[in-house]
LUMGU-231624 format. One line per 4 residues: number of its first residue (from 1); for each residue x, y, z of C-alpha. Coordinates in pm, whole numbers. Each point is the difference from the previous one (the first is absolute). Layout:
// residues N
NUM> X Y Z ~ ...
***
This chain:
// residues 469
1> 12105 1949 -15174 ~ 73 122 -373 ~ -306 24 -103 ~ -52 224 310
5> 258 208 -97 ~ -134 21 -342 ~ -351 55 121 ~ 159 312 188
9> 224 129 -281 ~ -287 -7 -225 ~ -229 180 256 ~ 267 261 30
13> 49 69 -353 ~ -404 44 23 ~ -26 243 268 ~ 293 216 -157
17> -210 21 -317 ~ -251 105 119 ~ -152 404 138 ~ -6 -111 338
21> 122 382 149 ~ 153 -164 305 ~ 291 -68 -255 ~ -37 207 -274
25> -5 305 199 ~ -202 124 -372 ~ 104 32 -349 ~ 273 -133 -115
29> 230 -298 89 ~ 156 80 376 ~ 286 -131 199 ~ -257 -222 227
33> -168 -169 -300 ~ 338 -55 -176 ~ 117 -185 348 ~ -299 -221 -6
37> 37 -122 -359 ~ 342 -67 78 ~ -94 -190 299 ~ -206 -216 -204
41> 208 -72 -276 ~ 255 -149 272 ~ -273 -213 130 ~ -56 -164 -351
45> 342 -7 -17 ~ 58 -163 300 ~ -268 -274 -33 ~ 203 -144 -260
49> 319 -62 234 ~ 66 -278 240 ~ -248 -73 263 ~ 238 70 299
53> 99 344 -171 ~ -402 64 -79 ~ -71 -55 386 ~ 238 244 95
57> -110 279 -229 ~ -378 -36 137 ~ 116 -12 343 ~ 229 295 -35
61> -303 191 -174 ~ -261 -129 292 ~ 271 152 272 ~ 55 366 -210
65> -378 27 -56 ~ -88 -78 390 ~ 236 276 110 ~ -127 274 -280
69> -328 -70 175 ~ 125 -15 329 ~ 192 343 -69 ~ -341 124 -151
73> -201 -38 286 ~ 288 166 231 ~ -2 299 -239 ~ -368 65 26
77> -14 -74 361 ~ 231 246 37 ~ 13 288 -305 ~ -326 -54 -143
81> -68 345 148 ~ 286 149 -197 ~ -72 -166 -336 ~ -369 -23 -45
85> -201 314 -48 ~ -258 31 206 ~ -195 146 -300 ~ -294 -205 -228
89> -176 67 -253 ~ -331 140 18 ~ -308 -42 -282 ~ -152 329 151
93> 276 245 161 ~ 296 -187 -262 ~ 172 -103 350 ~ -19 -45 363
97> 201 -75 335 ~ -48 -372 108 ~ -154 -36 272 ~ 213 -189 266
101> 333 106 -206 ~ 334 68 147 ~ 276 235 -191 ~ 331 160 58
105> 79 288 -203 ~ 369 66 -23 ~ 51 359 -3 ~ 329 197 18
109> 173 -24 306 ~ -5 426 -68 ~ -368 -61 20 ~ -32 -232 289
113> 98 -306 -156 ~ -212 -341 53 ~ -359 21 125 ~ -274 -287 59
117> -352 56 -24 ~ -299 -228 -26 ~ -328 26 -120 ~ -349 -97 182
121> -265 -240 -71 ~ -174 265 -190 ~ 281 159 -228 ~ 113 278 183
125> 351 70 133 ~ 7 -5 386 ~ -159 -209 283 ~ -336 -161 -3
129> -295 234 -4 ~ -382 -179 74 ~ -300 152 -34 ~ -36 396 104
133> -30 60 356 ~ -273 175 98 ~ 58 347 150 ~ 381 0 -165
137> 30 230 -222 ~ 177 -134 -334 ~ 197 126 -278 ~ 90 -205 -299
141> 274 133 -220 ~ 72 -102 -389 ~ 272 82 -183 ~ 325 -135 -168
145> 317 -68 87 ~ -10 314 213 ~ -284 -161 217 ~ 151 -354 -40
149> 357 128 94 ~ 158 -357 -55 ~ 335 156 92 ~ -108 124 386
153> -67 -198 300 ~ -389 -12 65 ~ 18 220 311 ~ 145 268 -254
157> -196 8 -228 ~ -264 251 -112 ~ -303 -161 123 ~ 189 -107 343
161> 112 312 99 ~ -312 212 -66 ~ -204 -320 235 ~ 248 70 219
165> -8 426 29 ~ -378 48 -12 ~ -22 -278 284 ~ 224 207 171
169> -161 284 -64 ~ -370 -87 49 ~ 36 -215 285 ~ -138 -312 -132
173> 46 -293 -248 ~ 11 98 -416 ~ 55 -271 -195 ~ 142 90 -350
177> 29 -284 -282 ~ 240 -9 -243 ~ -146 -31 -346 ~ 320 66 -226
181> 109 -215 -246 ~ 382 67 -168 ~ -90 113 -397 ~ -369 87 62
185> -135 238 -161 ~ -368 266 58 ~ -164 -229 -233 ~ 100 -348 203
189> -79 194 326 ~ -334 69 -142 ~ -97 -375 -113 ~ 110 -81 365
193> -237 244 157 ~ -232 -106 -207 ~ -27 -359 198 ~ 141 38 309
197> -137 312 141 ~ -307 -139 105 ~ 163 -272 228 ~ 237 194 114
201> -211 324 139 ~ 272 234 74 ~ -124 307 178 ~ 279 216 -209
205> 103 -106 -401 ~ 370 116 -93 ~ 95 -29 -323 ~ 362 78 -74
209> 111 160 -355 ~ 377 -13 -105 ~ -24 189 -317 ~ 383 -53 -37
213> -131 -327 -212 ~ -373 -61 82 ~ -91 159 -327 ~ 195 -266 -235
217> -192 -291 197 ~ -306 161 -167 ~ 94 -90 -323 ~ 236 -280 61
221> -232 -203 226 ~ -273 69 -296 ~ -284 -101 247 ~ -199 369 -139
225> -58 263 -256 ~ -140 303 -104 ~ -358 -20 -117 ~ -112 327 -235
229> -80 192 263 ~ 270 -83 213 ~ -134 -259 186 ~ 124 -299 150
233> -53 -318 -196 ~ 150 -358 132 ~ 220 -146 -279 ~ 12 -371 -133
237> 416 -58 42 ~ 217 -391 25 ~ 290 -61 164 ~ 320 -33 -267
241> 176 -306 -50 ~ 287 135 218 ~ -189 57 263 ~ -188 -288 -4
245> 364 -233 13 ~ 89 225 277 ~ -277 -88 211 ~ 14 -373 -75
249> 388 -10 43 ~ -69 176 330 ~ -49 -268 228 ~ 91 -302 -254
253> 331 91 -64 ~ 271 -168 222 ~ 178 229 228 ~ 293 -198 -52
257> 9 186 -349 ~ -71 345 203 ~ 245 -36 212 ~ 258 -137 -278
261> -46 347 -167 ~ 93 190 260 ~ 280 -141 73 ~ 95 -22 -346
265> -45 395 -38 ~ 164 53 333 ~ 296 -234 -145 ~ 28 235 -326
269> -3 341 219 ~ 255 -104 263 ~ 209 -253 -221 ~ -20 113 -361
273> -53 368 35 ~ -327 42 -150 ~ -127 378 80 ~ -312 72 53
277> -160 280 -226 ~ 57 381 167 ~ -307 107 59 ~ -92 349 -137
281> -254 185 160 ~ -8 247 -330 ~ -38 -297 -224 ~ -227 -205 235
285> -260 326 -58 ~ 48 -21 -348 ~ -105 -341 -29 ~ -280 -9 222
289> -146 304 -226 ~ 20 -244 -295 ~ -159 -291 156 ~ -282 235 87
293> -81 129 -354 ~ 88 -384 -136 ~ -318 -115 252 ~ -193 290 -102
297> 20 -86 -389 ~ 7 -362 79 ~ -330 43 210 ~ -203 296 -50
301> 80 47 -371 ~ 65 -328 -174 ~ -247 -177 258 ~ 226 -283 97
305> -185 -160 309 ~ 283 -271 109 ~ 139 59 303 ~ 380 -30 -4
309> 142 149 322 ~ -132 40 350 ~ 295 94 238 ~ 224 250 -245
313> -144 345 178 ~ 233 318 -170 ~ -27 371 47 ~ -288 113 -107
317> 207 207 -234 ~ -241 48 -247 ~ -227 202 242 ~ 264 174 155
321> 240 114 -341 ~ -276 26 -240 ~ -317 101 172 ~ -170 86 -317
325> 81 -326 -211 ~ -314 -248 -73 ~ 148 -235 260 ~ -14 214 293
329> -369 129 -74 ~ -179 -335 -14 ~ 196 -117 304 ~ -70 246 194
333> -367 9 -120 ~ 17 -410 32 ~ 133 80 390 ~ -282 239 50
337> -271 -224 -131 ~ 156 -264 244 ~ 1 240 301 ~ -352 107 -55
341> -111 -432 -41 ~ 178 -4 362 ~ -188 254 118 ~ -274 -146 -100
345> 17 -318 149 ~ 115 168 360 ~ -313 186 -17 ~ -207 -270 -53
349> 154 -199 285 ~ -36 304 250 ~ 355 27 50 ~ 212 326 -35
353> 290 23 -224 ~ 327 189 74 ~ 258 -27 -335 ~ 345 27 95
357> 252 124 -281 ~ 366 -131 39 ~ 260 200 -174 ~ 277 -175 -227
361> 343 84 194 ~ 132 158 -322 ~ -268 242 -47 ~ 31 117 413
365> 363 93 -57 ~ -29 142 -327 ~ 1 -246 -253 ~ 353 -119 139
369> -10 -334 165 ~ 241 -342 33 ~ -325 -161 -174 ~ -10 268 -304
373> 82 343 -126 ~ -178 228 -222 ~ 180 193 -246 ~ -201 342 31
377> 166 178 -299 ~ -156 -291 -239 ~ -303 -13 185 ~ -135 371 97
381> -331 -125 83 ~ 103 -187 303 ~ -141 115 307 ~ 120 -181 374
385> -377 -17 141 ~ -218 -50 -307 ~ -100 -375 53 ~ -69 61 337
389> -203 279 -112 ~ -169 -145 -214 ~ -117 -282 252 ~ -109 305 256
393> -215 158 -316 ~ -148 -308 -58 ~ -115 -19 375 ~ -101 353 17
397> -247 -11 -327 ~ -117 -316 149 ~ -80 106 346 ~ 200 -271 165
401> 278 65 297 ~ 316 -21 -97 ~ 364 7 168 ~ 265 128 -245
405> 355 -78 162 ~ 237 192 -269 ~ -15 351 204 ~ 79 -169 323
409> 265 -260 -114 ~ 166 284 -228 ~ 8 252 312 ~ 127 -283 243
413> 346 95 178 ~ 195 -284 -245 ~ -270 -134 -281 ~ 269 -223 -148
417> -23 -206 352 ~ -316 -91 -68 ~ 39 -243 -240 ~ 255 -302 -114
421> 291 41 -159 ~ 157 -124 -288 ~ -272 42 -280 ~ -240 -172 185
425> -292 286 18 ~ -200 -128 272 ~ -11 203 363 ~ 205 -164 277
429> -145 -54 376 ~ 72 344 48 ~ -219 111 -296 ~ -287 -223 142
433> 17 117 274 ~ -16 375 -70 ~ -293 -66 -198 ~ -215 -217 238
437> 88 329 229 ~ -155 251 -301 ~ -277 -224 -55 ~ -143 -92 416
441> 72 370 -6 ~ -250 47 -247 ~ -246 -251 93 ~ -5 158 380
445> -45 336 -110 ~ -270 -76 -245 ~ -348 85 106 ~ -166 -288 -210
449> 262 -287 30 ~ 71 29 403 ~ -367 -86 146 ~ 35 -357 -231
453> 345 -49 199 ~ -176 30 372 ~ -17 -347 117 ~ -358 -106 73
457> -8 -86 347 ~ -358 -152 11 ~ 69 -207 -283 ~ 396 -129 147
461> 46 -372 113 ~ -3 -16 379 ~ 345 -94 34 ~ 136 290 -228
465> -185 186 204 ~ 110 -96 268 ~ 347 6 -101 ~ -16 357 -113
469> -133 91 348
***
């Protein structure tokens, strides 16, 4: 018995001194690591005591271990969608959605509260879809969090609302696939199109661009650079240590630790009176501007190829506030090259391409939104329409069909009612519905796009044909 306690103690000491991320959580000596080391010393000391006491220590530890294991199992069975990310690192796209994952998005009550969603076996949000059904038009929409819309119930997403609207107007089924992933930039969309467009076989490809933060992704992701003649060059990049560590911890770290951390934070706020930092819309824009300038310096000027951040998406302040800056000019040229490559991919697959320019709420509201506020006296070059106008100009110069939502959103009866509140810059259910109406009207009124939306009765399976009749 004493020998067993001694072995357990030595094993715990060895584990506590190891680099196992499950207990270290990163550099330095963490609380979990200290607890493991203390428990190891306790077992070593207990091994020198009387046999009855040693037996009691061993039984208590085994009981505690069994209880914690049951608790961990129960937490994973019930709360995994809340605490585990639906994303995984990807060598080509940097990250993607985990096929079969489920997620609980915890939003503020003012923005709709909690939303549950699932990822299908192909890694797309929504229900399963098979190979394209002959005769039924298929639209695929790529984009970032505005398209992914994890803050919105599935039926209220842009993709689903567009699907229902077109089906009602055309009088036959239309399939709209949501290919959005939160945090994605147009560069990641380009890479996925190269791999997915052939098997998806869409009749219409929609690529949504949110210039409110997509420009920054092109620099932060370090996927492409500009060549001497402003052509697109693939870049050799590596993940930073912190990203790799967080990826390891994502599924390996016990859920008990995450629940305990959250409980401790709640206690600090409710009992100890810890106050959350007050959000300053003006400071948010200033800090975002500095981040953009620093990222340009790091990647373009210094040639650093280590990816250190994947999900930070500040407002495109360098382009909007300092449009003549080297950072802004480089990003404009880089996005132009990315869109040109996307257009070439669509053309190679004989798929019509439609660019959707989504405005930032701050720009729609003349530089004043919960998520940010522009000091126009300090930045006289600021023009609210500049970001979406740049996407429109890129589309027009390359002969690409487009829908620019800036003016329609600005002309709405209550533009602020189209977006989430409390500092969130995403559109809400009403905003997605309005965008679906504008997008649907454009498709139905387009002499080039309407024909591809017509159902081909001769190709329809008999069961669907009978159902429509």
